[in-house]
C-alpha positions in Angstrom: 67.8 -33.0 25.9 70.8 -31.7 27.8 70.3 -29.8 31.0 72.7 -27.5 32.8 71.5 -28.4 36.3 69.4 -30.8 38.3 67.0 -27.8 38.8 66.7 -27.2 35.1 65.9 -30.9 34.5 63.3 -30.9 37.3 61.7 -27.7 35.9 61.6 -29.4 32.5 60.0 -32.5 34.0 57.4 -30.3 35.9 56.5 -28.5 32.6 56.0 -31.8 30.8 53.9 -33.5 33.4 51.8 -30.5 34.3 50.8 -29.1 37.7 47.8 -31.5 38.5 49.8 -34.7 38.0 52.8 -33.7 40.1 53.8 -35.8 43.1 56.5 -33.4 44.0 57.1 -29.7 43.9 60.0 -27.3 44.7 59.7 -24.3 47.0 61.6 -21.9 49.0 61.2 -21.8 52.8 60.2 -18.3 54.1 60.3 -18.9 57.8 62.2 -20.9 60.5 60.4 -23.5 62.5 57.2 -24.7 60.9 57.8 -23.0 57.5 55.6 -21.2 55.1 56.6 -21.8 51.4 56.8 -19.9 48.2 56.4 -22.6 45.5 58.3 -22.4 42.2 56.4 -20.2 39.7 54.5 -18.4 42.3 55.0 -14.9 43.8 53.1 -15.2 47.1 54.0 -17.0 50.2 51.7 -19.9 51.1 48.7 -19.1 53.5 49.7 -21.8 56.0 52.7 -23.5 57.4 53.7 -26.9 56.2 54.7 -30.1 58.0 58.2 -31.6 57.4 60.1 -34.8 58.1 61.8 -35.1 61.5 65.2 -35.5 59.9 65.1 -31.9 58.4 65.3 -28.7 60.4 63.7 -25.9 58.4 65.7 -22.7 57.8 64.5 -19.6 56.1 65.8 -19.4 52.5 66.3 -23.2 52.1 65.2 -24.5 48.7 63.2 -27.7 49.5 61.6 -30.6 47.8 57.9 -31.0 48.8 55.7 -34.2 48.4 52.0 -33.8 47.5 50.3 -36.1 49.9 46.6 -36.4 50.6 45.6 -32.9 49.4 48.4 -31.2 51.3 52.2 -30.9 51.1 55.0 -32.4 53.2 58.5 -31.0 53.1 61.0 -33.9 52.4 64.2 -31.9 52.8 66.6 -29.3 51.6 67.9 -29.5 48.0 71.7 -28.7 47.9 
């Protein structure tokens, strides 16, 4: 299959694998500092702020890659 962008390819992979087996998710940051997230395909902001790697400084509006780790999520960094 031909994809027009990396995001389109990622969304296709997400759809093929399904929600429960995902190791990574995409989201948009909705606050500076320790950010709340709005995950792809969801309308509401998360109910809690998420942790992130020290090498990334969260900024509201960033599109981020999030790892699913031990029942929670950790922001890995901004997707550009």
